[in-house]
N, C-alpha and C positions, 0 to 999 in steps of 0.2 A: 504494500500500500504506500502511495506517494502523495506529495503535496504540490499544488499548483497555486497560482495567484489567487488571493482571497482566502487561502489556507483551508480548503476542503480536504478531506481524505479521499483519495482517488484509488479505485480498484477496477478490476475487470471481472465481470460476471458472465458466466457461460450458461446460456438459457436457450433451450430448444434449438441447439445448433448454431446460435449466434454468440459472438463475443462482444460484449458491450461495456464501454468505459463509463463508470459511474462516479459521480462526485457527491460527497456528503459534507455539509456544513453543520457544525454543532452536534456531532454524532452523539446520540444518547440523551440529549437534552429533554427535559420533561415537556409535556404537551403533545398535541397531535402533530405528527410529522407532516411536512408539506412536500409533495411531489410536484416538480415543475417540468412541464413538457414544452420543448422549444420549437421554434419555427423551422420550416423546411431548410435544410442545409446548414443550420446554425448549431454551433458546438457549445461545450461547457464554458469555454473561455468567454464567449459572447454573453452568456447568462450570468457570469460571475459577479459583475458589478451590481446587478440587481439582487441576486440571491444572498450575497455576503452581507447585505444590509438588513436582512430579516433575521433578527437576533434571538427571538424568544422561543425558538423551537428548532428541531432538526429539520434541515432542508436538503433535499437531494434531487439530482437530475442526471440525465444520461445522454450520451451521444448515440443517435440512431445509427443503424448499420450504414457504413460508408461515409460517416461524418466524423470529423475530428479524430479521436483516438480509437474509434470502432471500425474494424475492417468491414469490407463489403459483405453483404449476405450473398450466398451462392444462388439463392432462389428468391423470387418475389415474396412479399408478405402482405397480409391484409391488415386493416385497422383492428378488427377483432383479435387477430393473432398478436399484434403488438400490445394491445390492451392487456391480454393475458400474460404477455411477457413481462410488462412492468409490474403487474401484480404478483407474479412469481418472485421477482426481485424484492418486492415489499414483504412477502412472506419470509424470505431469507433474512431480512433485516428485523423481523419480529414486529412488523407494522400491521396489526389487525385492522386498524382504521386509519384513514388518511384524509388530509385536506389535499385537493388537487387543483393546480393552477396550470393553465396552458395559454401559449401565445401563438396566434396565427394557425399554422398547420397543427401545432401542438394543442391549440385550443379545440380543434376538431377532435384530436385524439383524447383530450380530457373529457369531452362530451361522451365519446365512446366508452371510456373507462367508467364514467358515472352510470351510463345506461346498462353496461354489462355487469357492473359490480355495485349496484346502488346501496347495498347494505354495508359497504365498506368505505363509502365516501361521506365524510362529515360535512364539508363545505367545498364549494366549487367556485373558482375564479377564472373567468374567461376573458381573454384580452385580444382585441384586434382579430376576431374570428367570425365564423359563419356557421349556420346550421346546414348549409348545402354548398359543397365546394364548387358545384357546377352552376351556382346561381348567377344571374346576370349582374354586372356592375363590379365584379372583381377585376382590378386592373393591375396586373403584375408589372407593367411598364413603369408604374409609379414608384417602384423600388429604387428608381434613379432620381428621385426628387432631391432638391437642394438640401433639405433638412436631413435626409438620410445620408447623403454623401458627406455632409459636414460632420456627421457623427463620428466618422473614422472607423466605424465597425466594418469588418471584412466579412461580408456575407455573400454567398454561402462559403462554407469550408468543406464541402462534400465532394466526393468523386463523382464522375458522370454516372456511374452505375448506382451510387448511393442516392443521387437526386432522382434517377429514373424510378427506383424502387419506392422512394417516398411518394413520388407523384402517383404511381400506380396504386399504392395502398389506399389512396383516397379517391380514386377514379369512380365517379358516380355515387360517392358517399353522401349520405344525408342522415341527420339525427332527428329531423322534424317530427316524424311519427312517434318517437319515443320521448321527446323532451317533456310533454305534458305529464309523464309519469314521475318526473323528478321534483315535483312540488314540495316534497319533504326535505330536499337538500337545499339549504340556503345558498343562493347563487348571486355573485357579483359579476357584472359584465362591464368591462372598461373598453371604451372605443376612442380612438384618436380623432380630434375634431378636424384635422387636415389629412386624414388617412385616405390616400387615393388608391391603395391596394385593396383594403377591405373597408369600405365606407361604413359610417355609423349605422346606417339602415339595417345592416346585417345583425348588429347587436340588438337593435330594436326587434327584429324578427325572433331572436332567441328569447328576449324578455317577454314577448307576447305568448310564447309557448310554455314557459316555466312559471307557474303560479308563484307570486311573491318575489321573483327575481328583481334585483336592483340594477338599473342601467345608468352609467355615468359616462358622459363624453368629456374627455380630459385633454389638456393641451398636447400638441405634438402630432406627428404623422404616424406612419405604420410602426416605426421602431420606438414608439414612446416609452415602452417599459425599460428600454436601455438608455435612451437620450434623456429621460426624466426619471432615472432610477431611484433617487432618494424619495421623491414624492410618491412614486408607485409602490415602493417597498413599504412606506409608512401606511399607505391606504390598504394594502393587502394585510398588513399586520393588524390594523384596526378592525378590519372585517373579520379576520380569523379569531380575534379576541372577544367579539361580541357574545353576549349571553345567548345560549341556544333558544330557539323558539319553543313554546310550550310543548308541542307535539314531540319534538326531538328530546327535550329535557326529560319527558316522562318515559321515553323508550328505554 
């Protein structure tokens, strides 16, 4: 196990034929652990400035196959398979219950995790994401906007095959039919006010499908969790620390 910037513990987990680099901040700290799922092609180093600022619990994330420190997968994988993979890693860490946060592509995967394992997700944070990856209005060309270029973040950090498998995993994916069943999971949806990749209307669509979900439009474009890391980390921490709703507290 090694350390990288931000001082997480870094290891490689071998799950279902995949070798996945995993980073854990504040390992073993009390409170519900937070799993963060990153955007397409983005690695642990891109997430580190955000995740290192969430101090009150264990936080962990991973490089998807073919991204950062994880080698390519030999075969394509699906969103349900990757959801099962991250929950297998959670089992190894002893995390029976999780808070789950996801950004962009990772926000779609976070929805899949919540749909697939609803009894294990305590709270859900969705950032710059959509309930349907094929929905109109998603503009990948906006990844080159001035705000994102000025951030200095190098995205993506994936191999061509890694990007292909990530793209294929979400081909035709939608959570729309299942999101109404997540009303018992407190959900925070954060969307960038100038996001030309996934405009805020996609977050509104999620909020309309999950009873009680909170939608907030925040400063920044698509990379706002990283370009406004301190503010977003504080908002995530505040949301995760809120008292549980009556139905969840009684469970």
